[in-house]
N, C-alpha and C positions, 0 to 999 in steps of 0.2 A: 709396928711388923718387926721380926727381925728373917731377914732374907740371906738366903744362901746364893750363888753361885759358882758355876763349873764348866769348865770346859773338856767335852770329850772327845775324843774321838785322834785323827789328823790330826794337827794344826794347819795354819793355814794363815795370812794374812790378815788380820784385822778382826784377832780375836779380840784383840785388848781394846779398840775402839767401839765391841759391846759390855765389855765390866765395865770401861770410863763414862760410857751413857748413862748406861746402870745405875754404878754408883750416884755420877754427880744428880740427874735427877732425885733417886732414888730416895740422897741424903738432900738435897737443898730444899726439892719444890716439896716433899710427903714426909718426911720428917723422918723414914727408915734407918733403920740399922744394917747397913750388907757386910758379909761375912763372904768369904772364897772358901772353899773345897777345891784341892788341891789335890791331885794326880787322876781328872777324871771323878770315877763311882770307881775310885779307888778315897777317894777323900770322905764320903758318907758314910762311908761303909767301915774305915777305921777312921774319924773324927782326925783326918788331916785338914785341917780348919786355919783361917787366919782374918784378922779384921780389915775389911777395904774402904782405910776415910778419901777426902780430897787432895789427901798428899802423895796418896800409896796410888793413886792414879796421874795426877796430875800434868804427868812427860808420857806418857806411853799412846797415847794415840797412834805417833806414826811404827810404832814398833812393832815386829812381825810375835810370828811363832806364841805362845801366851804366858804373864805372871802367873796362870796359877797350873801352867804346867797339864799336863793333859796323863792318858793311857787307855788302852783298849781293853778296859777292866769289863766285865759286864756282871753285876750285881744277881741276877737267871739263873747263870751254870753255877756258882758255886757257892747258891743257896745266903748270898750273900743282902736279900731282899729286907728280911725282916731287921738285920744288923742296918738296915738304908732310915729303918723307918723310925729305929730305936737313939740312929745319932741324932736324928733331928729332934728327938721331943727331950732328951737331955740336954742341948745345948740352945734350946730353944726357938729353931729354926721353926720359922711360921709355912715358908712357902720358901718354895727351888724355881732358877733359872737354870734352867739344860741349854746350853751351846753348844751344838752337833746335828753329823750329821743320820743317813740312815737307821747305825746301831744306836747310837747317844738320845736319839728322840726314841727309837724303840725302847730301852729303856722308862724313856719322860710318860712315854703314854704306856706301859704295864703296870707303873706304880702308881699315875695318875686314877687306873682303875683299879689300882690297890689301895686310895684312899690319900695318898699323896699329891699336894697342893701343890702343880708341876706348869709350870710356863715353859715354851722350850722359842728355842733362835734356830732356826734353818745354816749348820754350817758346810762347809766343801767345795772345793776345789775344783769336785767333779761335774756343778750343775744338775744337780741328779737327784735331786726332790720334785716330787711332779704338784705338789702343794703351790710355790713359788717359782716365780717364772727367772727367777734368779736369784743364784748366794753366793753370799760376799765370799774372798777369799778366788773366785771363778775368776774375774776378774783380773786380778794378778798374774792370775798362774798363764793365764793365754797371754796378757804382753812378755811374757818370761821366756816361754816356747816362740813366739812368733819371734823376741829378738835371738835367741837361740837362730831358727832361722835363716834371717836376715845372713846373720854372720857366715852359714853354712854355703850358703848357697855364692856368698864371695871364694869361696877357697877351695869348693868343689869346681867351678866353674873352673876359677886358674887349672888344675890337677884332669880336665875333662874327667869326672868323676861320679858319681852314684852317689851320695846323702843320704839315710834310711837315718830319721829321727821319731825314735820311740817316746811316747809320754803318758800321761798317766789317765785312767782310763778305763775300770774292768769291767762294766758294764753297759758304760753308757760314753759316746765317744765324741762328745761336746768339746773338751779342751782341744783334741783332735783337728774335729770341723775348723770349729774359731781359728785357732792358729792356724792350720793348712792354709783357709783362705785367703786371712791377712797377711798372709807370710808368698804367697806364692807356689805353694807346693806343685808339685807336678802330679804326686798319686795323693789321693788321703783316704788310710785304710780303721773302721771302725767296727765295735765288739758287736753291734748291731746288725753286722754284710758279710758274711764270710769271702773273703776274697779266692780274686784265683789268681794264683803265682806265675803263671804263664802270662797273662792278662798284665800283670806289674809289668811283668820281662818288655811286656813291648811296647807299653808308658815308654819306659826306660829309654829302651835303643829308640822311641822317635826322639825324643828330648835329644839323647847324644851325638843321634844322627845329622844336628841343625844347629851342631856344637853348640847346645845349650847344657848347664849341666841340669840333673833330675836329682828334685828334691821329692823324697818321700816321708810324710805325716804318718806312722803308723800309735794306736792305742794301744798300753799294753794290754788292751782286755783282749786285740785284732784276733780272729781264726779262718787261716786256711779252709778253704773248701774241702770237707773229707781230712781236719785236718783236730787240732788240738791243743788248749790252751799251751804258752811257754811259762813252767813258774820257775824262778828262783829257788824253789826247797819245798820241803815236803810239808813241814808247820803249816799248820793253821793255827792262828789267832782265835780269843775266845766266843766268837761273832763267825765261826765254823770256817771264817774267809782264807780262801789258797791267797798265795806271796807270788802276785804274778811277777814277771821280767822273763826280759829273752829272746822275744818277737825283735825284734832289729836287729839283733846276733843276728840270729836265722835268719833274717829273710834279705840280708847283706850281703853273706855264703851264696844260701839262693841269687840270687839277682848275680854276682863275681861268675857264679859255675854254670848258669845259664845259656849269660850273655856272652862273659871275656872283656867285660866292663871292671875299670877298678871301684870299687864298693866301700864304703864307709859305715856306721854306725855310728850312733851317741845317743844313748839314754840321760831323760834330763831329768827320772827318776824325784830327785826328794827339793831337787833347785828349787822344783816348783812352786812345793812351801811355802818355803822363806822366805826372810829379808820383807822389805816396805812392799807395804800393799798399795798400790795406784789409788787413788783422789775418789775413784767411782765406789773403789769395794772402803774406803774408809766413810764416806759417805750411807754407802747402804748400810753400812753393820751398827753409824752411830745410830742410825734414826730405827733398826730392830731393839737397840737398845733400851732410846726411848721409851715402847710403842710396845716394848713385852715388862715394861717397868709396868706401865698406864695399866695391863691387865690385869699385875699381882696386886693393886693397893685397890682396883675395883671388885676384885675378886672374884677377874675368874680364869677358872683352874682348869686345868687339861688342852689350853688349846695352845697353836701355837703360830707366828709374826711371822708373814710373807709379803713378798711382793705380788702385789698384781696390778700392771703397766705400769704406773709414778704412786700408788695407791700403798700403803703397810694396812695389811686386814687382817683378822686371826681366823685361824683355821683350826678345825677339831687335831690334836696328835691323833690319833686312832687311823681320820682319811691322810693326815698329810704321809703317815708310815705303811704308807697299804699295797703301794707299788713306786717304783723306779722310773726318774721319766727322761726316755729314751730320743736318739735322734732320731727325727716319722721321717718316709724316705722322701719324702717330699725336701727338706733342707738336703739332702745326700747329693738330690739328682742335680740344686744348682749348685753344687762343687764337682758335680760328674763333668759338668763343662769346661772343664778349664785341668783334665784330667791329662795328662801324655805331652 
C-alpha cells in the first residue's frame, strides 16, 4: 500500500513522534510505502507531496512542530474535497492518516463518508476531543504553563503584585485547570464557567492581605458574567473560528482599577505549542502512530485511535468529532478549594 500522512490545524509537540512511528512500522513491519502531504489539507488539495523513508524520520522524535508543516485549510470551504480525491488517485495513495484536532478530524470524517480511506490521530494541546482520555501535546502545554506560573510567583511575591496568566483554551479549560492546580494558582478561570470580576478581586485582596502573591490563571476563552469573549482581531479562520486573546490584560486592568493593587498580565500564547515534547507526549504520540498504521494495514477506515485508560482503542471518526470535551463541574469544584 501507499499511505499518505498529514498534520493539520495548530501545531503541537508530539506530531513528529506520530510521523516517525507510522513510517517506522509501516515500512519495516508491513512493507508499505509512506508519503507525507505538506501544509495540512492544502497538501492533498495541491499535490504537495514528499516521500517519507526511514532516514527522513530517524532523528525527529524529540522535535517540536511538524516536519510536514501545517495549515488551517478547509477543503469543504472552497470546493477542494473533490481535488483531494483526485490528488490521492493521481499519486496512487491508497489510504490517508490525518493527524489533527476537532477541525482536521472533522474534515477526515466527511472525507471518509465520501469514500476516502482515512484513519485519524487525535492531536490538540486543549485536550478537548471527547472520544479520547488524553491527546498528545496537552501534557507539554501544561508543563510549560506550570513552569511559567512558578516563575511568575517569585517575582509577584517580591513586588506584592497580582499576576494574571492567560493560557490557551477556546472552549475548554483543561490547560488552565491543570496548570493552575499544579502551579498553586489562587484563582482559575475557564470558558465553561462565567466568572464574577468582583469575586476575583476579593480573592486577590485576600491573598495580598496575607502578604502573598495573587496568581490568576485564565483561559483565553473565559468570559465574565454578562460579558463577551475578548478577541485579538475581527478575522476568522477557514473553520469559522475567531482569534481570541486579551482577556488576561483586560482582567489585570480591572483588578488594578477595583483593588488599587499593582497587577500584571502575561500571555503565554504560542509558547505553549512550541518546543520539545515531554516524555509522556512522546510515548502517547508514538503509540497513536503505531496503532494508526495497524488500522490502515487491517483495512479499518473511518476510525480514530484513542486512549482509554492505558489502552489504545479505535472509535468511529464521526463519533469522535461530534462534541467537545469540556471541564466537568466536579473537576472545577476540586480546584475551587484553593481559591483566594
